[in-house]
LUMPA-42559 format. One record per residue (C-alpha): residue number from 0; residue in one letter; x, y, z. Coordinates in Angstrom, 2 decimals. Example, Ala and Ser with C-alpha at 12.3 -4.5 7.8 and 13.67 -1.06 7.14 Angstrom:
REM LUMPA-42559
+------+------+---------+---------+---------+
! resi ! resn !       x !       y !       z !
+------+------+---------+---------+---------+
!    0 !    A !   12.30 !   -4.50 !    7.80 !
!    1 !    S !   13.67 !   -1.06 !    7.14 !
+------+------+---------+---------+---------+
REM end
This chain:
REM LUMPA-42559
+------+------+---------+---------+---------+
! resi ! resn !       x !       y !       z !
+------+------+---------+---------+---------+
!    0 !    M !  105.38 !   74.36 !  145.07 !
!    1 !    T !  104.29 !   71.17 !  146.86 !
!    2 !    D !  100.96 !   70.04 !  148.30 !
!    3 !    T !   99.32 !   67.07 !  149.96 !
!    4 !    A !   95.86 !   65.67 !  149.42 !
!    5 !    A !   93.02 !   68.18 !  149.40 !
!    6 !    S !   91.58 !   66.50 !  152.50 !
!    7 !    E !   94.59 !   67.62 !  154.56 !
!    8 !    V !   96.20 !   70.94 !  155.34 !
!    9 !    R !   98.29 !   72.00 !  152.37 !
!   10 !    Q !  101.58 !   73.87 !  152.46 !
!   11 !    F !  102.82 !   75.90 !  149.49 !
!   12 !    T !  105.97 !   77.89 !  148.91 !
!   13 !    V !  105.38 !   81.14 !  147.03 !
!   14 !    G !  107.37 !   80.99 !  143.81 !
!   15 !    H !  109.41 !   83.73 !  142.19 !
!   16 !    D !  106.74 !   84.26 !  139.53 !
!   17 !    D !  104.21 !   85.06 !  142.26 !
!   18 !    D !  106.32 !   87.66 !  144.05 !
!   19 !    G !  104.10 !   90.68 !  144.76 !
!   20 !    I !  100.82 !   89.01 !  143.78 !
!   21 !    R !   97.68 !   89.45 !  145.89 !
!   22 !    L !   96.62 !   86.43 !  147.95 !
!   23 !    D !   93.25 !   86.14 !  146.19 !
!   24 !    R !   95.01 !   86.31 !  142.81 !
!   25 !    W !   97.34 !   83.53 !  143.93 !
!   26 !    F !   94.33 !   81.29 !  144.54 !
!   27 !    K !   92.81 !   82.19 !  141.19 !
!   28 !    R !   96.10 !   81.33 !  139.49 !
!   29 !    H !   96.97 !   78.09 !  141.31 !
!   30 !    L !   93.72 !   76.82 !  142.87 !
!   31 !    P !   91.08 !   78.21 !  140.52 !
!   32 !    Q !   88.35 !   75.85 !  141.76 !
!   33 !    I !   88.41 !   77.53 !  145.18 !
!   34 !    G !   86.10 !   80.52 !  144.87 !
!   35 !    F !   86.70 !   84.01 !  146.23 !
!   36 !    A !   83.95 !   83.55 !  148.86 !
!   37 !    T !   85.75 !   80.53 !  150.27 !
!   38 !    V !   89.11 !   82.31 !  150.30 !
!   39 !    S !   87.53 !   85.28 !  152.10 !
!   40 !    R !   85.90 !   83.01 !  154.70 !
!   41 !    W !   89.14 !   81.13 !  155.32 !
!   42 !    A !   91.03 !   84.40 !  155.70 !
!   43 !    R !   88.38 !   85.86 !  158.01 !
!   44 !    T !   88.47 !   82.81 !  160.30 !
!   45 !    G !   92.27 !   82.64 !  160.31 !
!   46 !    Q !   92.53 !   79.34 !  158.45 !
!   47 !    I !   94.85 !   80.79 !  155.78 !
!   48 !    R !   98.29 !   81.57 !  157.15 !
!   49 !    V !  101.31 !   83.20 !  155.52 !
!   50 !    D !  104.52 !   82.42 !  157.40 !
!   51 !    G !  102.32 !   81.46 !  160.32 !
!   52 !    K !  100.41 !   84.74 !  160.40 !
!   53 !    R !   96.82 !   85.53 !  159.48 !
!   54 !    A !   96.37 !   87.04 !  156.02 !
!   55 !    K !   93.74 !   88.99 !  154.12 !
!   56 !    P !   92.72 !   88.38 !  150.48 !
!   57 !    E !   94.25 !   91.71 !  149.44 !
!   58 !    D !   97.62 !   91.05 !  151.12 !
!   59 !    R !  100.65 !   90.84 !  148.82 !
!   60 !    L !  102.79 !   87.70 !  148.84 !
!   61 !    A !  106.57 !   87.54 !  148.58 !
!   62 !    A !  108.70 !   84.83 !  147.00 !
!   63 !    G !  109.76 !   82.21 !  149.53 !
!   64 !    Q !  106.87 !   82.73 !  151.92 !
!   65 !    Q !  105.07 !   79.66 !  153.24 !
!   66 !    L !  101.33 !   79.58 !  152.56 !
!   67 !    R !   99.05 !   77.34 !  154.64 !
!   68 !    V !   95.77 !   76.34 !  152.96 !
!   69 !    P !   93.13 !   74.44 !  154.95 !
!   70 !    P !   91.53 !   71.23 !  153.67 !
!   71 !    G !   88.36 !   71.40 !  151.64 !
!   72 !    G !   87.21 !   73.82 !  149.01 !
!   73 !    E !   87.95 !   71.97 !  145.80 !
!   74 !    A !   90.71 !   69.88 !  144.31 !
!   75 !    A !   94.13 !   71.46 !  144.60 !
!   76 !    H !   94.63 !   71.59 !  140.84 !
!   77 !    K !   92.16 !   71.62 !  137.99 !
!   78 !    A !   92.41 !   68.75 !  135.60 !
!   79 !    P !   95.14 !   69.34 !  133.06 !
!   80 !    R !   94.02 !   70.37 !  129.61 !
!   81 !    E !   94.04 !   67.49 !  127.20 !
!   82 !    R !   96.82 !   68.25 !  124.77 !
!   83 !    R !   96.65 !   67.49 !  121.10 !
!   84 !    P !   99.67 !   65.39 !  120.21 !
!   85 !    L !  101.91 !   67.19 !  117.74 !
!   86 !    T !  103.42 !   65.56 !  114.71 !
!   87 !    E !  107.17 !   65.41 !  114.24 !
!   88 !    D !  106.90 !   68.08 !  111.55 !
!   89 !    E !  104.99 !   70.40 !  113.91 !
!   90 !    V !  107.55 !   69.95 !  116.69 !
!   91 !    A !  110.35 !   70.62 !  114.21 !
!   92 !    R !  108.54 !   73.73 !  112.99 !
!   93 !    A !  108.20 !   75.06 !  116.53 !
!   94 !    E !  111.86 !   74.41 !  117.29 !
!   95 !    A !  112.95 !   76.03 !  114.03 !
!   96 !    M !  111.20 !   79.28 !  115.04 !
!   97 !    T !  112.98 !   79.48 !  118.40 !
!   98 !    I !  115.43 !   82.34 !  118.87 !
!   99 !    T !  116.06 !   81.82 !  122.58 !
!  100 !    Q !  114.31 !   80.47 !  125.67 !
!  101 !    D !  114.72 !   80.30 !  129.43 !
!  102 !    R !  112.60 !   79.50 !  132.46 !
!  103 !    A !  110.37 !   82.57 !  131.95 !
!  104 !    A !  110.13 !   83.12 !  128.20 !
!  105 !    I !  110.36 !   81.67 !  124.73 !
!  106 !    V !  111.27 !   84.07 !  121.94 !
!  107 !    L !  110.19 !   83.03 !  118.46 !
!  108 !    N !  110.78 !   84.29 !  114.94 !
!  109 !    K !  107.31 !   83.93 !  113.47 !
!  110 !    P !  107.31 !   83.29 !  109.73 !
!  111 !    P !  104.95 !   85.23 !  107.43 !
!  112 !    G !  101.71 !   83.44 !  106.60 !
!  113 !    L !  101.39 !   81.72 !  110.00 !
!  114 !    A !   98.66 !   83.10 !  112.25 !
!  115 !    T !   99.43 !   83.81 !  115.89 !
!  116 !    Q !   96.14 !   82.31 !  117.11 !
!  117 !    G !   93.46 !   80.10 !  115.64 !
!  118 !    G !   90.00 !   81.02 !  114.43 !
!  119 !    S !   86.96 !   79.48 !  112.78 !
!  120 !    K !   88.89 !   78.88 !  109.55 !
!  121 !    T !   92.43 !   78.91 !  110.94 !
!  122 !    T !   93.82 !   75.57 !  112.05 !
!  123 !    Q !   97.56 !   76.25 !  111.69 !
!  124 !    H !   98.87 !   78.84 !  114.14 !
!  125 !    V !  101.63 !   79.53 !  116.66 !
!  126 !    D !   99.39 !   78.91 !  119.67 !
!  127 !    G !   98.73 !   75.40 !  118.40 !
!  128 !    L !  102.46 !   74.64 !  118.38 !
!  129 !    L !  103.25 !   75.73 !  121.93 !
!  130 !    D !  102.79 !   72.22 !  123.36 !
!  131 !    A !  106.13 !   71.44 !  121.72 !
!  132 !    F !  107.77 !   73.40 !  124.56 !
!  133 !    V !  105.99 !   71.63 !  127.44 !
!  134 !    R !  107.93 !   69.12 !  129.51 !
!  135 !    G !  106.19 !   66.88 !  132.02 !
!  136 !    D !  103.67 !   68.72 !  134.19 !
!  137 !    E !  104.94 !   72.20 !  133.32 !
!  138 !    P !  102.26 !   74.83 !  132.62 !
!  139 !    R !  101.49 !   75.45 !  128.97 !
!  140 !    P !  103.25 !   78.55 !  127.53 !
!  141 !    R !  101.04 !   81.57 !  126.92 !
!  142 !    L !  100.96 !   84.23 !  124.23 !
!  143 !    V !  101.37 !   87.74 !  125.61 !
!  144 !    H !  101.15 !   89.78 !  122.38 !
!  145 !    R !  100.29 !   89.25 !  118.72 !
!  146 !    L !  101.59 !   89.70 !  115.20 !
!  147 !    D !   99.41 !   89.82 !  112.10 !
!  148 !    K !   99.37 !   86.65 !  110.04 !
!  149 !    D !  101.44 !   88.17 !  107.23 !
!  150 !    T !  103.83 !   90.03 !  109.57 !
!  151 !    S !  106.99 !   88.15 !  110.49 !
!  152 !    G !  109.47 !   88.55 !  113.32 !
!  153 !    V !  109.96 !   88.54 !  117.09 !
!  154 !    L !  107.11 !   87.02 !  119.08 !
!  155 !    L !  107.39 !   86.64 !  122.85 !
!  156 !    V !  105.74 !   83.71 !  124.63 !
!  157 !    A !  105.58 !   83.40 !  128.43 !
!  158 !    R !  106.44 !   80.05 !  129.99 !
!  159 !    T !  104.53 !   80.48 !  133.26 !
!  160 !    P !  101.41 !   82.30 !  134.49 !
!  161 !    G !  103.63 !   84.60 !  136.55 !
!  162 !    S !  105.86 !   85.61 !  133.68 !
!  163 !    A !  102.77 !   86.04 !  131.46 !
!  164 !    A !  101.36 !   88.58 !  133.93 !
!  165 !    Y !  104.75 !   90.30 !  134.15 !
!  166 !    F !  105.24 !   90.61 !  130.39 !
!  167 !    S !  101.63 !   91.62 !  129.76 !
!  168 !    K !  102.06 !   94.50 !  132.19 !
!  169 !    R !  105.17 !   95.68 !  130.30 !
!  170 !    F !  103.34 !   95.60 !  126.98 !
!  171 !    S !  100.25 !   97.39 !  128.34 !
!  172 !    G !  102.46 !   99.93 !  130.13 !
!  173 !    R !  104.35 !  100.66 !  126.88 !
!  174 !    S !  107.76 !  100.01 !  128.45 !
!  175 !    A !  108.50 !   97.24 !  125.94 !
!  176 !    R !  110.41 !   98.54 !  122.89 !
!  177 !    K !  109.31 !   97.10 !  119.55 !
!  178 !    I !  111.19 !   98.00 !  116.38 !
!  179 !    Y !  109.88 !   96.95 !  112.96 !
!  180 !    W !  111.47 !   97.03 !  109.54 !
!  181 !    A !  109.30 !   97.76 !  106.52 !
!  182 !    L !  109.69 !   98.46 !  102.83 !
!  183 !    V !  107.30 !  101.16 !  101.68 !
!  184 !    V !  106.27 !  102.47 !   98.28 !
!  185 !    G !  107.86 !  105.81 !   97.50 !
!  186 !    V !  109.95 !  107.91 !   99.89 !
!  187 !    P !  108.51 !  110.09 !  102.69 !
!  188 !    E !  109.46 !  113.76 !  102.21 !
!  189 !    V !  110.34 !  114.05 !  105.90 !
!  190 !    A !  113.03 !  111.47 !  106.70 !
!  191 !    E !  112.01 !  111.02 !  110.32 !
!  192 !    G !  108.84 !  111.87 !  112.17 !
!  193 !    M !  105.90 !  110.91 !  114.33 !
!  194 !    I !  102.54 !  109.84 !  112.94 !
!  195 !    E !   99.66 !  110.57 !  115.27 !
!  196 !    A !   96.35 !  109.48 !  113.77 !
!  197 !    P !   93.48 !  107.92 !  115.78 !
!  198 !    L !   92.27 !  104.55 !  114.50 !
!  199 !    A !   88.92 !  102.78 !  114.53 !
!  200 !    K !   87.26 !   99.82 !  112.84 !
!  201 !    Q !   86.09 !  100.80 !  109.39 !
!  202 !    P !   82.30 !  100.53 !  109.06 !
!  203 !    G !   81.03 !   97.91 !  106.65 !
!  204 !    T !   84.12 !   95.70 !  106.86 !
!  205 !    G !   82.97 !   93.49 !  109.72 !
!  206 !    G !   85.74 !   94.82 !  111.92 !
!  207 !    E !   88.43 !   93.31 !  109.69 !
!  208 !    K !   89.78 !   96.65 !  108.50 !
!  209 !    M !   90.89 !   99.79 !  110.32 !
!  210 !    W !   90.89 !  103.40 !  109.22 !
!  211 !    V !   91.90 !  106.85 !  110.46 !
!  212 !    D !   88.93 !  108.27 !  112.37 !
!  213 !    E !   89.66 !  111.74 !  113.75 !
!  214 !    Q !   86.34 !  111.90 !  115.61 !
!  215 !    G !   85.79 !  108.50 !  117.18 !
!  216 !    G !   89.12 !  106.71 !  116.82 !
!  217 !    Q !   91.46 !  105.62 !  119.60 !
!  218 !    P !   94.78 !  107.46 !  119.90 !
!  219 !    A !   97.58 !  105.84 !  117.88 !
!  220 !    K !  101.19 !  106.94 !  117.66 !
!  221 !    T !  104.03 !  105.66 !  115.46 !
!  222 !    R !  107.56 !  106.93 !  115.00 !
!  223 !    Y !  109.20 !  106.26 !  111.63 !
!  224 !    R !  112.71 !  106.76 !  110.27 !
!  225 !    V !  113.89 !  106.36 !  106.69 !
!  226 !    V !  117.04 !  104.22 !  106.77 !
!  227 !    D !  117.69 !  104.12 !  103.02 !
!  228 !    R !  115.93 !  104.71 !   99.69 !
!  229 !    A !  115.94 !  103.25 !   96.21 !
!  230 !    G !  115.58 !  106.43 !   94.20 !
!  231 !    K !  111.95 !  107.49 !   94.42 !
!  232 !    R !  110.68 !  103.96 !   93.97 !
!  233 !    A !  110.82 !  102.63 !   97.54 !
!  234 !    A !  112.24 !  103.24 !  100.99 !
!  235 !    W !  113.38 !  101.09 !  103.85 !
!  236 !    V !  112.00 !  102.42 !  107.15 !
!  237 !    E !  112.23 !  101.62 !  110.85 !
!  238 !    L !  108.90 !  101.81 !  112.66 !
!  239 !    Q !  108.37 !  102.05 !  116.40 !
!  240 !    P !  104.77 !  101.87 !  117.66 !
!  241 !    F !  104.03 !  103.76 !  120.86 !
!  242 !    T !  100.50 !  102.34 !  121.00 !
!  243 !    G !   99.23 !   98.91 !  120.04 !
!  244 !    R !   96.22 !   99.36 !  117.79 !
!  245 !    T !   95.17 !   96.72 !  115.29 !
!  246 !    H !   97.07 !   97.08 !  111.97 !
!  247 !    Q !   98.49 !  100.37 !  113.30 !
!  248 !    L !  101.74 !  100.42 !  111.31 !
!  249 !    R !  100.02 !   99.40 !  108.09 !
!  250 !    V !   97.27 !  102.02 !  108.37 !
!  251 !    H !   99.63 !  104.81 !  109.41 !
!  252 !    M !  102.06 !  104.29 !  106.54 !
!  253 !    A !   99.20 !  104.11 !  104.03 !
!  254 !    A !   97.71 !  107.26 !  105.59 !
!  255 !    I !  100.84 !  109.31 !  104.79 !
!  256 !    G !  100.83 !  108.02 !  101.21 !
!  257 !    H !  103.51 !  105.31 !  101.55 !
!  258 !    P !  101.84 !  101.91 !  101.99 !
!  259 !    I !  103.92 !   98.93 !  103.02 !
!  260 !    V !  105.03 !   96.90 !  100.01 !
!  261 !    G !  102.70 !   93.93 !   99.58 !
!  262 !    D !   99.90 !   95.36 !  101.75 !
!  263 !    G !   97.06 !   95.36 !   99.25 !
!  264 !    K !   94.51 !   95.60 !  102.05 !
!  265 !    Y !   95.48 !   99.17 !  102.88 !
!  266 !    G !   97.45 !  100.24 !   99.82 !
!  267 !    G !   95.47 !   98.62 !   97.02 !
!  268 !    Q !   97.33 !   98.06 !   93.76 !
!  269 !    D !   99.69 !  100.91 !   94.65 !
!  270 !    A !  101.23 !   98.69 !   97.34 !
!  271 !    F !  102.92 !   96.41 !   94.81 !
!  272 !    L !  106.18 !   97.18 !   93.07 !
!  273 !    T !  106.78 !   96.16 !   89.47 !
!  274 !    G !  109.49 !   93.74 !   88.49 !
!  275 !    S !  110.60 !   90.78 !   90.57 !
!  276 !    I !  109.87 !   92.25 !   94.01 !
!  277 !    S !  107.76 !   89.79 !   96.02 !
!  278 !    R !  104.05 !   90.56 !   96.44 !
!  279 !    K !  104.17 !   89.33 !  100.04 !
!  280 !    M !  103.93 !   91.73 !  102.98 !
!  281 !    H !  107.22 !   93.47 !  103.79 !
!  282 !    L !  106.69 !   94.15 !  107.48 !
!  283 !    H !  108.98 !   92.48 !  110.00 !
!  284 !    A !  109.22 !   92.74 !  113.80 !
!  285 !    R !  112.98 !   93.09 !  113.83 !
!  286 !    R !  113.75 !   93.64 !  117.50 !
!  287 !    L !  112.11 !   93.45 !  120.93 !
!  288 !    I !  113.58 !   94.84 !  124.14 !
!  289 !    I !  111.66 !   94.11 !  127.35 !
!  290 !    D !  112.42 !   93.74 !  131.05 !
!  291 !    H !  112.91 !   90.19 !  132.33 !
!  292 !    P !  111.17 !   88.92 !  135.49 !
!  293 !    D !  114.53 !   87.78 !  136.89 !
!  294 !    G !  116.17 !   91.16 !  136.29 !
!  295 !    G !  117.99 !   92.48 !  133.26 !
!  296 !    R !  116.37 !   92.53 !  129.86 !
!  297 !    I !  115.45 !   90.38 !  126.91 !
!  298 !    D !  116.91 !   91.91 !  123.75 !
!  299 !    A !  115.98 !   89.71 !  120.79 !
!  300 !    T !  116.55 !   90.24 !  117.07 !
!  301 !    A !  114.84 !   88.19 !  114.35 !
!  302 !    D !  116.37 !   87.41 !  110.96 !
!  303 !    L !  114.46 !   88.54 !  107.87 !
!  304 !    P !  112.28 !   86.03 !  106.03 !
!  305 !    E !  113.51 !   84.91 !  102.64 !
!  306 !    H !  111.27 !   87.16 !  100.50 !
!  307 !    F !  112.11 !   90.28 !  102.54 !
!  308 !    A !  115.85 !   89.61 !  102.42 !
!  309 !    A !  115.66 !   89.07 !   98.64 !
!  310 !    S !  113.80 !   92.37 !   98.15 !
!  311 !    M !  116.36 !   94.22 !  100.27 !
!  312 !    E !  119.12 !   92.86 !   98.06 !
!  313 !    Q !  117.33 !   93.69 !   94.81 !
!  314 !    L !  116.71 !   97.27 !   95.94 !
!  315 !    G !  120.31 !   97.67 !   97.07 !
!  316 !    F !  119.62 !   98.02 !  100.79 !
!  317 !    D !  122.37 !   96.98 !  103.21 !
!  318 !    P !  120.96 !   95.56 !  106.51 !
!  319 !    A !  124.12 !   96.73 !  108.28 !
!  320 !    L !  122.97 !  100.35 !  107.94 !
!  321 !    S !  120.58 !   99.79 !  110.84 !
!  322 !    D !  121.01 !   98.04 !  114.15 !
!  323 !    A !  117.23 !   98.29 !  114.66 !
!  324 !    A !  117.80 !  100.68 !  117.55 !
!  325 !    P !  114.75 !  102.79 !  118.42 !
!  326 !    S !  114.97 !  106.46 !  117.53 !
!  327 !    E !  113.48 !  107.44 !  120.86 !
!  328 !    A !  113.98 !  105.83 !  124.26 !
!  329 !    P !  110.79 !  104.46 !  125.85 !
!  330 !    P !  109.46 !  105.92 !  129.08 !
!  331 !    P !  111.31 !  104.48 !  132.09 !
!  332 !    S !  109.73 !  101.61 !  133.97 !
!  333 !    G !  108.32 !  102.05 !  137.47 !
!  334 !    A !  111.38 !  100.39 !  138.98 !
!  335 !    A !  113.68 !  102.68 !  137.01 !
!  336 !    K !  111.76 !  105.75 !  138.17 !
!  337 !    K !  112.03 !  104.66 !  141.82 !
!  338 !    Q !  115.75 !  104.01 !  141.44 !
!  339 !    A !  116.27 !  107.42 !  139.84 !
!  340 !    A !  114.31 !  109.08 !  142.66 !
!  341 !    R !  116.42 !  107.33 !  145.29 !
!  342 !    Q !  119.61 !  108.39 !  143.54 !
!  343 !    H !  118.38 !  111.98 !  143.33 !
!  344 !    A !  117.48 !  112.03 !  147.03 !
!  345 !    K !  120.85 !  110.52 !  147.96 !
!  346 !    Q !  122.72 !  113.12 !  145.91 !
!  347 !    Y !  120.60 !  115.92 !  147.37 !
!  348 !    R !  121.35 !  114.82 !  150.94 !
!  349 !    K !  125.04 !  114.59 !  150.10 !
!  350 !    E !  125.10 !  118.10 !  148.72 !
!  351 !    R !  123.23 !  119.49 !  151.71 !
!  352 !    R !  125.39 !  117.67 !  154.25 !
!  353 !    G !  128.16 !  120.26 !  153.96 !
!  354 !    E !  125.67 !  123.06 !  154.43 !
!  355 !    R !  124.21 !  121.78 !  157.67 !
!  356 !    R !  125.44 !  122.98 !  161.02 !
!  357 !    K !  125.99 !  120.62 !  163.86 !
!  358 !    R !  123.45 !  121.02 !  166.59 !
!  359 !    G !  124.61 !  123.74 !  169.05 !
!  360 !    E !  127.34 !  125.07 !  166.72 !
!  361 !    P !  127.11 !  128.85 !  166.20 !
!  362 !    A !  126.48 !  130.08 !  162.72 !
!  363 !    R !  129.60 !  130.99 !  160.82 !
!  364 !    P !  129.90 !  134.75 !  160.20 !
!  365 !    K !  129.72 !  135.95 !  156.66 !
!  366 !    P !  132.98 !  137.21 !  155.14 !
!  367 !    G !  133.62 !  140.84 !  156.20 !
!  368 !    A !  130.88 !  140.84 !  158.84 !
!  369 !    K !  131.65 !  142.20 !  162.32 !
!  370 !    P !  131.39 !  139.72 !  165.18 !
!  371 !    K !  128.42 !  140.28 !  167.46 !
!  372 !    G !  129.00 !  140.65 !  171.18 !
!  373 !    R !  126.94 !  138.96 !  173.83 !
!  374 !    R !  124.21 !  140.84 !  175.53 !
!  375 !    K !  124.71 !  141.43 !  179.21 !
+------+------+---------+---------+---------+
REM end
């Protein structure tokens, strides 16, 4: 995307990340200082042109189109955010977390104990390390989902505003597949099942703790599968959330009587195993499968943190017993549904083609039927 001074007519090329975006959303994303009223006035008077044609604020743009923006309004770009310089150790820490990256995404393996975002008393967090991935005048990467501070594993970061919108839509639409590994106290009687228990903020905890609230809670759904067990002492389970409530996996496992090992918040003292098993949380985002803006999919797997791997070994669990595959396929994406519909229609037409008669061709007589004579 290129532009001239704000005092002259500006020409932009719609990028791949903006394919399908509304015109008014394009302005909010790239020229945020130009208000909606100004965009509407320019569109109404024909000053905004897309490939030489007049456009409305609600029109959808396509990658490669040429967008003409008149002079005036505000500066073409808002002043870049002043970035806090990172230390060499911080840059090294960010790079050490990286699983893979491309033009649209950065996939990290977040360690336990590191918050995803900052707060009033949290100064060390993943969001604060994202400047390590910025080169030149590139946009700053954006978080598109979260992991609890003590939960480790796959964390997806979007490189551009366009990919952030794309990934966020996949997470909110539940087409992203997230598979967690957890060690839990005891062994569920049913080896595989679905936990459906509505969750809400627990009164009196300042919103820092959730609980099962059958009356006023929001729907929450988790599939679990026991991969292996250590007698009756503990079990290794795969967890797949179908909703994204706060602390959902932790609350659900505690609710069925099998808290996650190390989760004293929801399991109390019963969440800790005796012996040399670590007292840290044993919940790990093992695998993430999500559509990629450029086509295809991101399929990322995160190695276990040291304490989790040590506990697996002590309990006799073999990581090779699971490939972290989900026990149930997610609902198909909108694109997949459209493709399936097209294929169905194509097959239907093909099957009917042999049944159709050519125009003007007499109907074929049924076997054994007498031919009809013409009326005179």
